[in-house]
N, C-alpha and C positions, 0 to 999 in steps of 0.2 A: 609203597612207591616213594614216600619220601626218605625212608631208610636207604633205599637203593639209588636214590638221586634220579629217578626216572621222571622226565618232562612229559606229562600226560598230554599237554597241548602238542608238542612236537611229535609224540607217539601218534596222535590222531592224524596229523598232517601226513605222516609216513603211511599210514593205513590207507588214507584217502587217494594218495599218489599212486598206490599199488592196487587199486580196485576193490579195496575192502570197504564196503558201504555201511556196514552196522559194526559199531565198536562198542562193547560194554565193558565197564571196570566194575568188578563185583567181588569186593573184599569179604573174606571169612575170617572170623577170629578163631585161630587154632587152639585158643585156650579156654574157649567156652562150649561145652557140649550142646548146650541149647541153641548157640548161635549157629553151630556146625549143622545141627539137625535141621533148622528152619532154612538156613541158607542153601544146603544142597538140595533140599526139596524144591525151593524156589528157583535155583539153577536149573533143575531138571525141568520145570515147567517153562522156563524161557528158551532152553534148548529145544524142546517140543514145539514151542510156538514158532521159533525160527525155522526149523526144518519142515515141519508138517503143515503149518498154516501160511507161512510166508514164502516157502520154497527156497529158502537160503541154503548156502553151503556153510558149514560152521566149522571154525577153527578155534579150538580152546587151548588156552595156555595159562601158566601161572607165572607170576613175576619171581616168586622165590619158592624153594621147596620143590617137591616132585609129587605130592599126593593130592593137591587139591583138584588139578584137572582130570585125572584118572577118576577120582571120587565122584565128581560132578558128572562125568560121562557114563560111569557105572550106575548111578543113581537114575539118569535118564533111561538107560537100558533096562534096568529092573522094573521101573515103574510103567514106561510108556511101551516098551517092546517086549516086555515080560521074558526077558532073557533070564535064564536061571543061572544062578552062580554056583560055584563049587559047594 
């Protein structure tokens, strides 16, 4: 977020102003296989909790790159919804 000059406090204010009640910053180190494995599993647990336990609508996006968000969603779908991948 620092590299992209994202003001996290300002982003949270904008989220709140637009009715987004739960905001989570969840960094994942792309250069560590261990970190990715742990974090994607943890992200799937958070997604499952927000959707199935808290009844929230969930929007997931990454600040940079294009693979983190879909990978987190696919991890959730595979583990909790037992969706078969190709």
